[in-house]
C-alpha positions in Angstrom: 0.0 0.0 0.0 1.3 3.5 -0.9 2.4 5.6 2.1 -0.1 8.3 1.2 -2.9 5.9 1.8 -2.2 5.0 5.5 -2.2 6.6 8.9 1.0 5.9 10.7 1.7 5.9 14.4 5.0 5.6 16.1 4.2 2.7 18.4 5.7 -0.6 17.4 3.6 -3.8 17.7 4.9 -7.0 19.2 6.7 -7.9 16.0 8.5 -4.6 15.8 6.4 -3.3 12.9 4.4 -0.1 12.7 0.8 0.3 13.7 -1.0 1.1 10.4 -4.6 1.9 9.9 -4.9 0.5 6.4 -7.7 2.4 4.8 -8.0 4.0 1.4 -7.6 7.5 2.9 -5.1 10.2 2.0 -2.8 12.0 4.4 -3.6 15.7 5.0 -0.8 16.5 7.6 2.5 14.7 7.9 4.7 15.4 10.9 8.2 13.9 11.1 10.7 13.9 14.0 9.2 17.0 15.6 11.1 18.6 18.5 9.8 21.8 20.0 11.3 24.2 22.5 10.2 27.1 24.6 13.6 28.8 24.7 15.8 26.2 26.4 13.0 24.0 27.6 12.0 21.1 25.4 8.3 20.5 25.2 8.0 18.0 22.4 10.2 15.0 21.5 10.6 13.2 18.2 6.9 13.2 17.3 5.8 11.6 14.1 2.3 11.2 12.9 0.3 11.1 9.6 -3.1 12.7 10.0 -5.8 11.4 7.6 -7.8 13.8 5.4 -11.4 14.2 6.3 -11.2 12.1 9.5 -11.2 13.0 13.2 -8.0 12.6 15.1 -8.1 12.9 18.9 -5.1 13.7 21.0 -5.2 12.5 24.6 -2.9 12.6 27.6 -2.4 14.2 31.0 -2.3 17.9 31.5 1.0 19.5 30.5 2.1 16.6 28.3 2.4 18.7 25.1 -1.0 18.1 23.3 -1.9 21.8 23.0 1.6 22.8 22.0 1.6 20.1 19.3 -1.8 21.3 18.1 -0.6 24.9 17.8 2.4 23.8 15.8 0.0 22.7 13.1 -1.0 26.3 12.2 2.1 28.1 13.6 0.2 29.6 16.5 3.3 29.1 18.6 5.2 31.6 16.4 3.5 34.3 18.4 5.4 33.3 21.5 9.0 34.7 21.7 11.8 32.3 22.0 10.0 29.2 20.6 11.7 27.0 17.9 11.3 23.6 16.4 13.2 21.0 14.4 11.7 18.4 12.2 9.1 18.7 9.5 5.4 19.6 9.3 3.8 19.1 5.9 0.3 20.2 4.8 -0.5 18.5 1.5 3.2 17.7 1.3 4.2 21.4 1.6 6.4 22.5 4.5 4.4 25.0 6.5 7.6 26.2 8.2 9.4 26.6 4.8 10.7 30.0 3.6 7.8 30.4 1.2 5.1 29.6 3.7 2.7 32.4 4.6 1.1 32.4 8.0 -2.0 34.3 6.9 -2.7 31.8 4.2 -1.9 28.9 6.4 -4.3 30.0 9.1 -7.1 30.3 6.5 -6.5 26.7 5.5 -5.9 25.5 9.1 -8.4 27.1 11.5 -8.5 26.8 15.2 -11.1 26.8 18.0 -10.0 27.3 21.5 -10.9 25.9 24.9 -13.1 28.8 25.9 -15.4 30.6 23.4 -13.7 33.8 22.3 -16.3 35.8 20.2 -15.2 39.3 19.1 -17.0 42.2 20.7 -19.2 42.5 17.6 -22.5 41.3 16.4 -23.2 37.7 15.5 -23.2 38.7 11.9 -19.9 40.6 12.1 -18.2 37.8 13.9 -18.9 35.4 11.1 -18.2 38.0 8.3 -14.9 39.0 9.9 -12.7 36.5 8.1 -14.2 36.9 4.6 -13.9 40.7 5.0 -10.2 40.4 6.0 -9.7 38.3 2.9 -11.2 41.0 0.7 -14.9 40.2 0.4 -17.0 43.4 0.5 -20.2 42.5 -1.3 -23.1 42.6 1.2 -25.1 39.9 -0.6 -22.1 37.6 -0.6 -21.3 38.2 3.0 -25.0 37.5 3.9 -24.8 34.3 2.0 -21.5 33.3 3.8 -22.8 34.1 7.2 -26.0 32.0 6.8 -24.1 29.1 5.3 -21.5 29.1 8.0 -24.1 29.4 10.8 -26.0 26.5 9.3 -22.9 24.4 9.1 -22.3 25.1 12.7 -25.9 24.1 13.6 -26.6 27.6 15.0 -28.6 29.3 12.3 -32.1 28.4 13.5 -31.2 29.7 17.0 -29.8 33.1 16.0 -31.3 34.0 12.6 -33.7 36.5 14.0 -31.0 38.3 16.0 -28.0 38.4 13.8 -27.2 42.0 14.7 -27.2 41.6 18.5 -24.0 41.2 20.4 -22.3 37.8 20.3 -22.0 38.1 24.1 -25.8 37.9 24.5 -25.9 34.2 23.6 -25.1 31.2 25.7 -21.6 29.8 26.1 -22.4 26.7 24.0 -23.9 29.0 21.3 -20.8 31.2 21.5 -18.5 28.2 20.9 -20.6 27.2 17.8 -20.4 30.8 16.7 -16.6 30.6 16.9 -16.7 27.4 14.8 -18.9 29.3 12.3 -16.4 32.1 12.2 -13.6 29.6 11.3 -15.8 27.8 8.8 -16.6 31.1 7.0 -13.1 31.2 5.4 -13.5 27.5 4.2 -10.7 25.9 6.1 -9.3 22.5 5.1 -8.4 21.6 8.6 -10.1 22.4 11.9 -8.0 22.3 15.1 -10.0 22.1 18.3 -8.3 22.6 21.7 -10.6 21.1 24.3 -13.6 22.9 22.8 -16.1 21.4 25.2 -14.3 21.7 28.5 -16.2 24.8 29.5 -19.6 23.6 28.3 -22.5 21.8 29.8 -23.4 18.3 28.6 -26.1 19.4 26.2 -23.8 21.9 24.5 -21.0 19.3 24.4 -23.4 16.9 22.7 -24.2 19.5 20.0 -20.5 20.2 19.4 -19.8 16.4 19.1 -22.7 16.1 16.6 -21.3 19.0 14.7 -17.8 17.4 14.5 -19.3 14.2 13.0 -21.3 16.3 10.4 -18.2 18.2 9.4 -16.0 15.2 9.2 -17.0 14.5 5.6 -15.9 18.0 4.6 -12.7 18.8 6.5 -10.0 17.3 8.6 -10.5 17.7 12.4 -7.8 17.3 15.1 -9.1 17.6 18.6 -7.3 17.8 21.9 -9.5 16.4 24.8 -9.1 15.2 28.3 -12.5 13.5 28.0 -11.8 9.8 27.2 -15.5 9.1 26.4 -15.5 12.0 24.0 -12.4 10.8 22.2 -13.9 7.3 22.0 -17.2 8.7 20.7 -16.1 11.1 18.0 -12.6 10.1 16.7 -11.4 7.7 14.0 -7.8 7.8 15.2 -6.4 8.6 18.7 -2.9 9.6 19.7 -1.6 9.4 23.3 0.9 12.0 24.5 3.1 11.6 27.6 5.8 14.0 28.7 6.0 15.6 25.3 6.2 12.4 23.4 3.5 10.9 21.1 3.8 7.4 22.4 1.1 5.6 20.4 -1.2 6.4 17.5 -3.8 4.1 16.0 -7.5 3.4 15.3 -9.5 4.7 18.2 -11.2 1.4 18.8 -7.9 -0.4 19.1 -6.3 2.3 21.2 -9.1 2.0 23.8 -9.5 -1.8 23.7 -6.0 -3.1 23.1 -3.2 -0.4 23.3 0.3 -1.6 22.6 2.0 0.5 25.3 1.2 -0.2 28.9 1.3 3.5 29.7 -1.5 4.1 27.2 -3.6 1.4 28.9 -2.8 2.8 32.4 -3.9 6.3 31.4 -7.1 5.2 29.7 -7.9 3.1 32.7 -7.5 6.1 35.0 -4.4 4.9 36.8 -2.7 8.2 36.4 -3.4 11.6 34.8 
């Protein structure tokens, strides 16, 4: 099977081979031998993973193990922190996102991010969603109206806010704000959606809506989610990676990771023995 048609994790099986999820899927993001540093402090060690296109990949592990740092590597969000550096390779559609010709604005349009807590802009619901398209040059009111409606529908929020698009984004609930932030990202048509614990501040009903939304979006875009919720990872993801002390110890099909992990440390974490 061609390398572009598999998802590769770093954990060896008992025979010393690689854990392969052999599906007819293409690779959207390829990370090789990634080390990451905050000045002199190393946060990530030799991480390698291939992330499948239009699939959901969950990253799990205890607090402070490097999951969020790794996620921010994928759209160069860590570049905004002075003193950070990395070695290794991060490819998006086989193009080096840290190469000399890479443009961060273009990258972040292609690879959007939703954070742990909702962070709507101090603007109306409409203007929150229209913000990205306007930044990228769209000025036609009819086109912006079309984009806003489509994005809110894709984020399963349209029916709840359509009669109040010009009220403040701060007037809606936390769960609605998080879906609004997702709609804001979707408005620029990203190819990849990074989600850093998007449900940790939400109630169970809002969490359920976000999980439903992820499954609906999976057929359109690649999703990578960091979560501390083992049940959530098991419910929504196709592939799961386990981080420990900055190292991606094991990656594989979610069902296998949760039922028969190769590494005893993965099993101990999933079983709640630490973390």
